[in-house]
N, CA, C and O atoms as a GROMACS GRO file, in nm:
protein
  496
    1MET      N    1  -1.892   1.788   0.033
    1MET     CA    2  -1.807   1.869  -0.055
    1MET      C    3  -1.862   1.813  -0.238
    1MET      O    4  -1.857   1.712  -0.308
    2SER      N    5  -1.918   1.969  -0.246
    2SER     CA    6  -2.005   1.879  -0.452
    2SER      C    7  -1.897   1.871  -0.520
    2SER      O    8  -1.783   1.905  -0.491
    3THR      N    9  -1.948   1.816  -0.630
    3THR     CA   10  -1.912   1.722  -0.771
    3THR      C   11  -1.778   1.819  -0.796
    3THR      O   12  -1.666   1.768  -0.786
    4TYR      N   13  -1.799   1.993  -0.838
    4TYR     CA   14  -1.779   2.111  -0.852
    4TYR      C   15  -1.646   2.133  -0.774
    4TYR      O   16  -1.538   2.140  -0.834
    5ALA      N   17  -1.656   2.141  -0.659
    5ALA     CA   18  -1.541   2.196  -0.560
    5ALA      C   19  -1.447   2.036  -0.573
    5ALA      O   20  -1.327   2.045  -0.599
    6SER      N   21  -1.488   1.943  -0.561
    6SER     CA   22  -1.370   1.853  -0.548
    6SER      C   23  -1.341   1.787  -0.736
    6SER      O   24  -1.250   1.708  -0.758
    7SER      N   25  -1.405   1.821  -0.815
    7SER     CA   26  -1.307   1.822  -0.910
    7SER      C   27  -1.183   1.980  -0.961
    7SER      O   28  -1.082   1.989  -1.031
    8THR      N   29  -1.245   2.052  -0.900
    8THR     CA   30  -1.154   2.206  -0.902
    8THR      C   31  -1.031   2.181  -0.805
    8THR      O   32  -0.931   2.254  -0.804
    9LEU      N   33  -1.052   2.054  -0.711
    9LEU     CA   34  -0.911   2.087  -0.633
    9LEU      C   35  -0.838   1.929  -0.655
    9LEU      O   36  -0.761   1.878  -0.574
   10LEU      N   37  -0.873   1.878  -0.762
   10LEU     CA   38  -0.766   1.755  -0.825
   10LEU      C   39  -0.655   1.764  -0.837
   10LEU      O   40  -0.608   1.848  -0.914
   11GLY      N   41  -0.588   1.694  -0.775
   11GLY     CA   42  -0.392   1.786  -0.782
   11GLY      C   43  -0.383   1.858  -0.702
   11GLY      O   44  -0.279   1.923  -0.708
   12GLN      N   45  -0.446   1.881  -0.624
   12GLN     CA   46  -0.417   2.011  -0.524
   12GLN      C   47  -0.376   1.925  -0.379
   12GLN      O   48  -0.441   1.962  -0.282
   13VAL      N   49  -0.274   1.814  -0.353
   13VAL     CA   50  -0.273   1.750  -0.231
   13VAL      C   51  -0.259   1.831  -0.129
   13VAL      O   52  -0.291   1.799  -0.015
   14LEU      N   53  -0.198   1.969  -0.166
   14LEU     CA   54  -0.171   2.046  -0.002
   14LEU      C   55  -0.297   2.104   0.036
   14LEU      O   56  -0.307   2.146   0.152
   15SER      N   57  -0.412   2.113  -0.057
   15SER     CA   58  -0.540   2.136  -0.009
   15SER      C   59  -0.622   2.026   0.044
   15SER      O   60  -0.644   1.917  -0.010
   16SER      N   61  -0.662   2.068   0.154
   16SER     CA   62  -0.734   2.032   0.300
   16SER      C   63  -0.870   1.860   0.216
   16SER      O   64  -0.898   1.743   0.239
   17GLU      N   65  -0.903   1.972   0.120
   17GLU     CA   66  -1.041   1.917   0.048
   17GLU      C   67  -1.021   1.815  -0.056
   17GLU      O   68  -1.117   1.757  -0.107
   18CYS      N   69  -0.864   1.785  -0.097
   18CYS     CA   70  -0.846   1.750  -0.214
   18CYS      C   71  -0.862   1.629  -0.166
   18CYS      O   72  -0.820   1.583  -0.059
   19PRO      N   73  -0.962   1.550  -0.295
   19PRO     CA   74  -0.942   1.407  -0.256
   19PRO      C   75  -0.821   1.255  -0.252
   19PRO      O   76  -0.831   1.134  -0.231
   20SER      N   77  -0.683   1.378  -0.295
   20SER     CA   78  -0.583   1.288  -0.332
   20SER      C   79  -0.552   1.281  -0.185
   20SER      O   80  -0.472   1.197  -0.145
   21ARG      N   81  -0.595   1.342  -0.126
   21ARG     CA   82  -0.555   1.319   0.018
   21ARG      C   83  -0.532   1.197   0.081
   21ARG      O   84  -0.427   1.146   0.121
   22GLU      N   85  -0.659   1.154   0.083
   22GLU     CA   86  -0.689   1.024   0.141
   22GLU      C   87  -0.693   0.901   0.061
   22GLU      O   88  -0.756   0.801   0.094
   23ILE      N   89  -0.594   0.918  -0.088
   23ILE     CA   90  -0.559   0.832  -0.172
   23ILE      C   91  -0.367   0.784  -0.106
   23ILE      O   92  -0.319   0.671  -0.090
   24LEU      N   93  -0.313   0.901  -0.086
   24LEU     CA   94  -0.198   0.925  -0.069
   24LEU      C   95  -0.184   0.864   0.104
   24LEU      O   96  -0.118   0.771   0.149
   25GLU      N   97  -0.268   0.950   0.164
   25GLU     CA   98  -0.339   0.810   0.345
   25GLU      C   99  -0.253   0.667   0.319
   25GLU      O  100  -0.141   0.628   0.352
   26HIS      N  101  -0.398   0.593   0.220
   26HIS     CA  102  -0.446   0.489   0.179
   26HIS      C  103  -0.277   0.427   0.117
   26HIS      O  104  -0.222   0.347   0.192
   27LEU      N  105  -0.220   0.456   0.017
   27LEU     CA  106  -0.134   0.409  -0.058
   27LEU      C  107   0.063   0.388   0.037
   27LEU      O  108   0.156   0.312   0.012
   28THR      N  109   0.036   0.534   0.174
   28THR     CA  110   0.148   0.543   0.231
   28THR      C  111   0.132   0.450   0.380
   28THR      O  112   0.234   0.428   0.444
   29SER      N  113   0.044   0.416   0.413
   29SER     CA  114   0.035   0.329   0.552
   29SER      C  115   0.138   0.210   0.508
   29SER      O  116   0.152   0.140   0.407
   30LYS      N  117   0.200   0.224   0.625
   30LYS     CA  118   0.335   0.116   0.664
   30LYS      C  119   0.237  -0.016   0.563
   30LYS      O  120   0.273  -0.064   0.455
   31TRP      N  121   0.125  -0.045   0.631
   31TRP     CA  122   0.077  -0.194   0.567
   31TRP      C  123   0.059  -0.199   0.443
   31TRP      O  124   0.092  -0.307   0.394
   32SER      N  125  -0.001  -0.088   0.338
   32SER     CA  126  -0.012  -0.064   0.239
   32SER      C  127   0.105  -0.090   0.185
   32SER      O  128   0.106  -0.180   0.102
   33VAL      N  129   0.203  -0.038   0.209
   33VAL     CA  130   0.335  -0.009   0.165
   33VAL      C  131   0.382  -0.169   0.131
   33VAL      O  132   0.402  -0.213   0.018
   34LEU      N  133   0.391  -0.233   0.240
   34LEU     CA  134   0.439  -0.362   0.254
   34LEU      C  135   0.392  -0.451   0.184
   34LEU      O  136   0.472  -0.522   0.123
   35VAL      N  137   0.194  -0.484   0.167
   35VAL     CA  138   0.087  -0.539   0.118
   35VAL      C  139   0.154  -0.525  -0.019
   35VAL      O  140   0.185  -0.622  -0.088
   36LEU      N  141   0.174  -0.392  -0.056
   36LEU     CA  142   0.192  -0.369  -0.269
   36LEU      C  143   0.308  -0.429  -0.300
   36LEU      O  144   0.310  -0.501  -0.400
   37ARG      N  145   0.457  -0.406  -0.202
   37ARG     CA  146   0.579  -0.451  -0.209
   37ARG      C  147   0.567  -0.629  -0.267
   37ARG      O  148   0.589  -0.663  -0.384
   38CYS      N  149   0.521  -0.739  -0.134
   38CYS     CA  150   0.451  -0.847  -0.153
   38CYS      C  151   0.398  -0.881  -0.283
   38CYS      O  152   0.465  -0.952  -0.358
   39LEU      N  153   0.280  -0.835  -0.317
   39LEU     CA  154   0.227  -0.824  -0.446
   39LEU      C  155   0.288  -0.760  -0.530
   39LEU      O  156   0.207  -0.688  -0.588
   40SER      N  157   0.380  -0.747  -0.566
   40SER     CA  158   0.463  -0.681  -0.719
   40SER      C  159   0.510  -0.814  -0.738
   40SER      O  160   0.537  -0.851  -0.852
   41ASP      N  161   0.521  -0.879  -0.657
   41ASP     CA  162   0.572  -1.056  -0.690
   41ASP      C  163   0.511  -1.118  -0.754
   41ASP      O  164   0.538  -1.221  -0.815
   42GLY      N  165   0.401  -1.046  -0.746
   42GLY     CA  166   0.257  -1.177  -0.840
   42GLY      C  167   0.180  -1.156  -0.741
   42GLY      O  168   0.167  -1.057  -0.668
   43VAL      N  169   0.111  -1.291  -0.744
   43VAL     CA  170  -0.047  -1.358  -0.681
   43VAL      C  171   0.004  -1.409  -0.605
   43VAL      O  172   0.102  -1.482  -0.617
   44GLN      N  173  -0.074  -1.373  -0.481
   44GLN     CA  174  -0.077  -1.446  -0.352
   44GLN      C  175  -0.191  -1.439  -0.275
   44GLN      O  176  -0.264  -1.343  -0.300
   45ARG      N  177  -0.232  -1.526  -0.177
   45ARG     CA  178  -0.305  -1.583  -0.091
   45ARG      C  179  -0.271  -1.501   0.058
   45ARG      O  180  -0.159  -1.463   0.090
   46PHE      N  181  -0.414  -1.480   0.151
   46PHE     CA  182  -0.398  -1.363   0.268
   46PHE      C  183  -0.290  -1.490   0.367
   46PHE      O  184  -0.246  -1.432   0.466
   47SER      N  185  -0.262  -1.576   0.364
   47SER     CA  186  -0.229  -1.646   0.454
   47SER      C  187  -0.120  -1.636   0.411
   47SER      O  188  -0.050  -1.629   0.512
   48GLU      N  189  -0.009  -1.628   0.265
   48GLU     CA  190   0.135  -1.586   0.230
   48GLU      C  191   0.157  -1.502   0.243
   48GLU      O  192   0.276  -1.482   0.266
   49LEU      N  193   0.059  -1.372   0.242
   49LEU     CA  194   0.095  -1.236   0.293
   49LEU      C  195   0.092  -1.204   0.402
   49LEU      O  196   0.155  -1.111   0.453
   50ARG      N  197  -0.002  -1.294   0.467
   50ARG     CA  198   0.013  -1.328   0.658
   50ARG      C  199   0.172  -1.329   0.675
   50ARG      O  200   0.223  -1.221   0.705
   51SER      N  201   0.259  -1.446   0.659
   51SER     CA  202   0.292  -1.501   0.669
   51SER      C  203   0.464  -1.439   0.655
   51SER      O  204   0.557  -1.459   0.734
   52ARG      N  205   0.465  -1.337   0.493
   52ARG     CA  206   0.548  -1.294   0.429
   52ARG      C  207   0.580  -1.140   0.550
   52ARG      O  208   0.696  -1.103   0.571
   53ILE      N  209   0.515  -1.101   0.585
   53ILE     CA  210   0.451  -0.944   0.649
   53ILE      C  211   0.465  -0.972   0.797
   53ILE      O  212   0.357  -1.023   0.828
   54ASP      N  213   0.539  -0.966   0.900
   54ASP     CA  214   0.599  -0.983   0.970
   54ASP      C  215   0.547  -0.868   1.057
   54ASP      O  216   0.604  -0.762   1.032
   55GLY      N  217   0.462  -0.862   1.144
   55GLY     CA  218   0.383  -0.838   1.220
   55GLY      C  219   0.291  -0.797   1.210
   55GLY      O  220   0.234  -0.740   1.302
   56VAL      N  221   0.230  -0.816   1.062
   56VAL     CA  222   0.085  -0.797   1.074
   56VAL      C  223  -0.016  -0.853   1.087
   56VAL      O  224  -0.038  -0.944   1.007
   57SER      N  225  -0.102  -0.828   1.171
   57SER     CA  226  -0.206  -0.880   1.241
   57SER      C  227  -0.295  -0.916   1.115
   57SER      O  228  -0.277  -0.862   1.006
   58GLU      N  229  -0.400  -1.021   1.142
   58GLU     CA  230  -0.530  -1.037   1.041
   58GLU      C  231  -0.591  -0.983   1.016
   58GLU      O  232  -0.638  -1.000   0.904
   59LYS      N  233  -0.638  -0.876   1.100
   59LYS     CA  234  -0.763  -0.792   1.101
   59LYS      C  235  -0.699  -0.674   1.035
   59LYS      O  236  -0.757  -0.640   0.931
   60MET      N  237  -0.589  -0.596   1.069
   60MET     CA  238  -0.489  -0.505   0.978
   60MET      C  239  -0.515  -0.565   0.856
   60MET      O  240  -0.624  -0.541   0.803
   61LEU      N  241  -0.415  -0.659   0.786
   61LEU     CA  242  -0.409  -0.716   0.664
   61LEU      C  243  -0.564  -0.695   0.592
   61LEU      O  244  -0.591  -0.650   0.480
   62ALA      N  245  -0.654  -0.746   0.703
   62ALA     CA  246  -0.789  -0.748   0.614
   62ALA      C  247  -0.849  -0.653   0.588
   62ALA      O  248  -0.938  -0.643   0.503
   63GLN      N  249  -0.795  -0.551   0.676
   63GLN     CA  250  -0.837  -0.372   0.627
   63GLN      C  251  -0.792  -0.289   0.553
   63GLN      O  252  -0.843  -0.182   0.518
   64THR      N  253  -0.655  -0.353   0.513
   64THR     CA  254  -0.581  -0.299   0.422
   64THR      C  255  -0.556  -0.302   0.276
   64THR      O  256  -0.500  -0.225   0.199
   65LEU      N  257  -0.658  -0.495   0.253
   65LEU     CA  258  -0.658  -0.520   0.117
   65LEU      C  259  -0.804  -0.456   0.061
   65LEU      O  260  -0.829  -0.422  -0.054
   66LYS      N  261  -0.898  -0.450   0.185
   66LYS     CA  262  -0.992  -0.406   0.116
   66LYS      C  263  -1.001  -0.247   0.075
   66LYS      O  264  -1.079  -0.189  -0.001
   67VAL      N  265  -0.897  -0.203   0.149
   67VAL     CA  266  -0.915   0.008   0.111
   67VAL      C  267  -0.809  -0.016   0.003
   67VAL      O  268  -0.792   0.084  -0.066
   68LEU      N  269  -0.735  -0.119  -0.031
   68LEU     CA  270  -0.678  -0.057  -0.152
   68LEU      C  271  -0.788  -0.183  -0.288
   68LEU      O  272  -0.798  -0.186  -0.410
   69GLU      N  273  -0.816  -0.224  -0.231
   69GLU     CA  274  -0.904  -0.349  -0.337
   69GLU      C  275  -1.048  -0.198  -0.379
   69GLU      O  276  -1.086  -0.192  -0.495
   70LYS      N  277  -1.101  -0.106  -0.287
   70LYS     CA  278  -1.141   0.024  -0.266
   70LYS      C  279  -1.125   0.094  -0.390
   70LYS      O  280  -1.201   0.114  -0.485
   71ASP      N  281  -0.996   0.132  -0.363
   71ASP     CA  282  -0.926   0.236  -0.422
   71ASP      C  283  -0.878   0.172  -0.579
   71ASP      O  284  -0.828   0.241  -0.668
   72GLY      N  285  -0.903   0.034  -0.588
   72GLY     CA  286  -0.839  -0.021  -0.742
   72GLY      C  287  -0.726  -0.022  -0.761
   72GLY      O  288  -0.687   0.050  -0.854
   73PHE      N  289  -0.665  -0.070  -0.715
   73PHE     CA  290  -0.496  -0.095  -0.680
   73PHE      C  291  -0.468  -0.200  -0.655
   73PHE      O  292  -0.348  -0.228  -0.662
   74ILE      N  293  -0.562  -0.303  -0.615
   74ILE     CA  294  -0.572  -0.456  -0.583
   74ILE      C  295  -0.680  -0.575  -0.635
   74ILE      O  296  -0.785  -0.557  -0.573
   75LEU      N  297  -0.687  -0.641  -0.688
   75LEU     CA  298  -0.750  -0.736  -0.736
   75LEU      C  299  -0.802  -0.865  -0.662
   75LEU      O  300  -0.721  -0.958  -0.667
   76ARG      N  301  -0.918  -0.893  -0.596
   76ARG     CA  302  -0.941  -1.006  -0.537
   76ARG      C  303  -1.007  -1.108  -0.597
   76ARG      O  304  -1.113  -1.091  -0.658
   77THR      N  305  -0.961  -1.199  -0.585
   77THR     CA  306  -1.022  -1.295  -0.675
   77THR      C  307  -1.120  -1.421  -0.567
   77THR      O  308  -1.043  -1.446  -0.474
   78VAL      N  309  -1.231  -1.491  -0.550
   78VAL     CA  310  -1.241  -1.539  -0.522
   78VAL      C  311  -1.312  -1.707  -0.609
   78VAL      O  312  -1.412  -1.727  -0.679
   79TYR      N  313  -1.188  -1.808  -0.554
   79TYR     CA  314  -1.229  -1.934  -0.632
   79TYR      C  315  -1.367  -1.966  -0.589
   79TYR      O  316  -1.400  -1.896  -0.493
   80PRO      N  317  -1.466  -2.056  -0.631
   80PRO     CA  318  -1.580  -2.118  -0.636
   80PRO      C  319  -1.554  -2.262  -0.569
   80PRO      O  320  -1.623  -2.352  -0.617
   81GLN      N  321  -1.475  -2.294  -0.476
   81GLN     CA  322  -1.432  -2.453  -0.422
   81GLN      C  323  -1.456  -2.418  -0.334
   81GLN      O  324  -1.494  -2.305  -0.304
   82VAL      N  325  -1.433  -2.539  -0.249
   82VAL     CA  326  -1.450  -2.596  -0.068
   82VAL      C  327  -1.300  -2.624  -0.013
   82VAL      O  328  -1.234  -2.665  -0.109
   83PRO      N  329  -1.225  -2.619   0.102
   83PRO     CA  330  -1.237  -2.441   0.121
   83PRO      C  331  -1.232  -2.321   0.031
   83PRO      O  332  -1.189  -2.343  -0.082
   84PRO      N  333  -1.265  -2.209   0.057
   84PRO     CA  334  -1.286  -2.087  -0.069
   84PRO      C  335  -1.133  -2.068  -0.061
   84PRO      O  336  -1.049  -2.060   0.028
   85LYS      N  337  -1.137  -2.065  -0.199
   85LYS     CA  338  -0.990  -1.957  -0.224
   85LYS      C  339  -0.970  -1.844  -0.261
   85LYS      O  340  -1.047  -1.802  -0.347
   86VAL      N  341  -0.876  -1.769  -0.218
   86VAL     CA  342  -0.886  -1.619  -0.262
   86VAL      C  343  -0.699  -1.598  -0.272
   86VAL      O  344  -0.599  -1.637  -0.211
   87GLU      N  345  -0.741  -1.491  -0.416
   87GLU     CA  346  -0.616  -1.435  -0.458
   87GLU      C  347  -0.608  -1.302  -0.438
   87GLU      O  348  -0.701  -1.253  -0.375
   88TYR      N  349  -0.522  -1.231  -0.476
   88TYR     CA  350  -0.474  -1.093  -0.429
   88TYR      C  351  -0.374  -1.047  -0.577
   88TYR      O  352  -0.294  -1.128  -0.625
   89GLN      N  353  -0.392  -0.939  -0.622
   89GLN     CA  354  -0.313  -0.939  -0.696
   89GLN      C  355  -0.283  -0.828  -0.740
   89GLN      O  356  -0.374  -0.769  -0.683
   90LEU      N  357  -0.216  -0.728  -0.810
   90LEU     CA  358  -0.192  -0.592  -0.834
   90LEU      C  359  -0.299  -0.592  -0.993
   90LEU      O  360  -0.322  -0.680  -1.076
   91THR      N  361  -0.343  -0.456  -0.982
   91THR     CA  362  -0.383  -0.421  -1.088
   91THR      C  363  -0.309  -0.337  -1.181
   91THR      O  364  -0.188  -0.353  -1.168
   92ILE      N  365  -0.338  -0.258  -1.266
   92ILE     CA  366  -0.250  -0.173  -1.307
   92ILE      C  367  -0.182  -0.043  -1.263
   92ILE      O  368  -0.068   0.002  -1.273
   93LEU      N  369  -0.294  -0.003  -1.212
   93LEU     CA  370  -0.290   0.084  -1.116
   93LEU      C  371  -0.210   0.066  -1.019
   93LEU      O  372  -0.104   0.127  -1.003
   94GLY      N  373  -0.270  -0.046  -0.923
   94GLY     CA  374  -0.152  -0.145  -0.805
   94GLY      C  375  -0.020  -0.127  -0.830
   94GLY      O  376   0.063  -0.076  -0.754
   95ALA      N  377   0.007  -0.199  -1.006
   95ALA     CA  378   0.153  -0.191  -1.015
   95ALA      C  379   0.211  -0.082  -1.041
   95ALA      O  380   0.295  -0.054  -0.955
   96GLN      N  381   0.202  -0.005  -1.126
   96GLN     CA  382   0.229   0.180  -1.093
   96GLN      C  383   0.272   0.235  -1.013
   96GLN      O  384   0.377   0.298  -1.026
   97ALA      N  385   0.163   0.225  -0.831
   97ALA     CA  386   0.214   0.268  -0.734
   97ALA      C  387   0.319   0.164  -0.668
   97ALA      O  388   0.419   0.216  -0.619
   98ALA      N  389   0.310   0.029  -0.662
   98ALA     CA  390   0.378  -0.016  -0.632
   98ALA      C  391   0.523  -0.034  -0.667
   98ALA      O  392   0.614  -0.055  -0.587
   99GLU      N  393   0.533  -0.023  -0.796
   99GLU     CA  394   0.689   0.056  -0.901
   99GLU      C  395   0.730   0.184  -0.804
   99GLU      O  396   0.846   0.198  -0.767
  100LYS      N  397   0.630   0.272  -0.769
  100LYS     CA  398   0.679   0.377  -0.739
  100LYS      C  399   0.764   0.400  -0.536
  100LYS      O  400   0.846   0.463  -0.468
  101LEU      N  401   0.633   0.260  -0.534
  101LEU     CA  402   0.663   0.265  -0.334
  101LEU      C  403   0.813   0.124  -0.372
  101LEU      O  404   0.901   0.098  -0.290
  102ASN      N  405   0.806   0.084  -0.456
  102ASN     CA  406   0.936  -0.029  -0.451
  102ASN      C  407   1.114   0.057  -0.469
  102ASN      O  408   1.220   0.014  -0.424
  103TYR      N  409   1.086   0.224  -0.572
  103TYR     CA  410   1.172   0.258  -0.593
  103TYR      C  411   1.255   0.292  -0.442
  103TYR      O  412   1.372   0.276  -0.407
  104LEU      N  413   1.089   0.366  -0.346
  104LEU     CA  414   1.110   0.439  -0.223
  104LEU      C  415   1.196   0.338  -0.111
  104LEU      O  416   1.288   0.392  -0.050
  105ILE      N  417   1.164   0.177  -0.081
  105ILE     CA  418   1.216   0.104  -0.058
  105ILE      C  419   1.319   0.070  -0.068
  105ILE      O  420   1.394   0.050   0.027
  106GLY      N  421   1.345   0.056  -0.172
  106GLY     CA  422   1.500   0.045  -0.230
  106GLY      C  423   1.639   0.172  -0.189
  106GLY      O  424   1.758   0.162  -0.161
  107TRP      N  425   1.544   0.279  -0.205
  107TRP     CA  426   1.627   0.398  -0.162
  107TRP      C  427   1.625   0.359  -0.030
  107TRP      O  428   1.729   0.298  -0.006
  108ILE      N  429   1.551   0.367   0.067
  108ILE     CA  430   1.537   0.340   0.216
  108ILE      C  431   1.644   0.228   0.244
  108ILE      O  432   1.722   0.232   0.339
  109GLU      N  433   1.638   0.127   0.150
  109GLU     CA  434   1.777   0.031   0.244
  109GLU      C  435   1.890   0.052   0.198
  109GLU      O  436   1.976   0.011   0.277
  110ARG      N  437   1.948   0.115   0.074
  110ARG     CA  438   2.041   0.121   0.042
  110ARG      C  439   2.091   0.238   0.113
  110ARG      O  440   2.213   0.237   0.130
  111SER      N  441   2.029   0.340   0.158
  111SER     CA  442   2.049   0.443   0.280
  111SER      C  443   2.020   0.459   0.416
  111SER      O  444   2.008   0.547   0.501
  112LEU      N  445   2.011   0.308   0.400
  112LEU     CA  446   1.989   0.295   0.595
  112LEU      C  447   2.089   0.317   0.682
  112LEU      O  448   2.069   0.385   0.783
  113PRO      N  449   2.246   0.244   0.644
  113PRO     CA  450   2.334   0.265   0.712
  113PRO      C  451   2.401   0.434   0.742
  113PRO      O  452   2.478   0.466   0.833
  114GLU      N  453   2.332   0.543   0.613
  114GLU     CA  454   2.375   0.619   0.648
  114GLU      C  455   2.257   0.733   0.774
  114GLU      O  456   2.284   0.830   0.845
  115ILE      N  457   2.111   0.648   0.747
  115ILE     CA  458   2.057   0.746   0.812
  115ILE      C  459   2.024   0.659   0.965
  115ILE      O  460   1.936   0.708   1.036
  116ILE      N  461   2.089   0.542   1.010
  116ILE     CA  462   2.121   0.519   1.159
  116ILE      C  463   2.247   0.607   1.146
  116ILE      O  464   2.235   0.699   1.226
  117GLU      N  465   2.292   0.610   1.120
  117GLU     CA  466   2.437   0.665   1.158
  117GLU      C  467   2.414   0.788   1.186
  117GLU      O  468   2.474   0.851   1.274
  118ASN      N  469   2.293   0.850   1.087
  118ASN     CA  470   2.237   1.013   1.190
  118ASN      C  471   2.200   0.999   1.274
  118ASN      O  472   2.209   1.084   1.363
  119LYS      N  473   2.138   0.885   1.291
  119LYS     CA  474   2.018   0.881   1.447
  119LYS      C  475   2.111   0.860   1.522
  119LYS      O  476   2.085   0.892   1.638
  120GLU      N  477   2.210   0.819   1.506
  120GLU     CA  478   2.294   0.755   1.669
  120GLU      C  479   2.351   0.934   1.674
  120GLU      O  480   2.295   0.988   1.769
  121ARG      N  481   2.409   0.994   1.628
  121ARG     CA  482   2.509   1.091   1.578
  121ARG      C  483   2.400   1.204   1.686
  121ARG      O  484   2.423   1.241   1.801
  122VAL      N  485   2.269   1.240   1.587
  122VAL     CA  486   2.166   1.307   1.719
  122VAL      C  487   2.157   1.267   1.860
  122VAL      O  488   2.145   1.338   1.960
  123ARG      N  489   2.166   1.106   1.844
  123ARG     CA  490   2.145   1.147   1.981
  123ARG      C  491   2.226   1.118   2.099
  123ARG      O  492   2.178   1.080   2.206
  124LYS      N  493   2.354   1.139   2.078
  124LYS     CA  494   2.466   1.146   2.130
  124LYS      C  495   2.448   1.357   2.207
  124LYS      O  496   2.542   1.409   2.268
   0.00000   0.00000   0.00000
């Protein structure tokens, strides 16, 4: 896609050619939401994230962290020591995204009884 085409489509998430679609996909994956949720509590190491996010594999966590770092939502800091120490934290952009996602998570958790009730009613 040309630079002109991509710039004219900015903010047009309903267009299949809009670059925001890729970012939307990155931010709304289950693992990205959970990583951003954890990092909204502060700086954490890989092992801390891995233990907090039940069910995530090391491979999936590593991939998710790389995508979020590439998009500028998290900062990866490597300390020159043996063994190497690596920490992850939200950037300003990441904190803004996490704030929105945490609101959605809170709404889901508050609405869960009603959602479960609806699911059970539909099953019958």
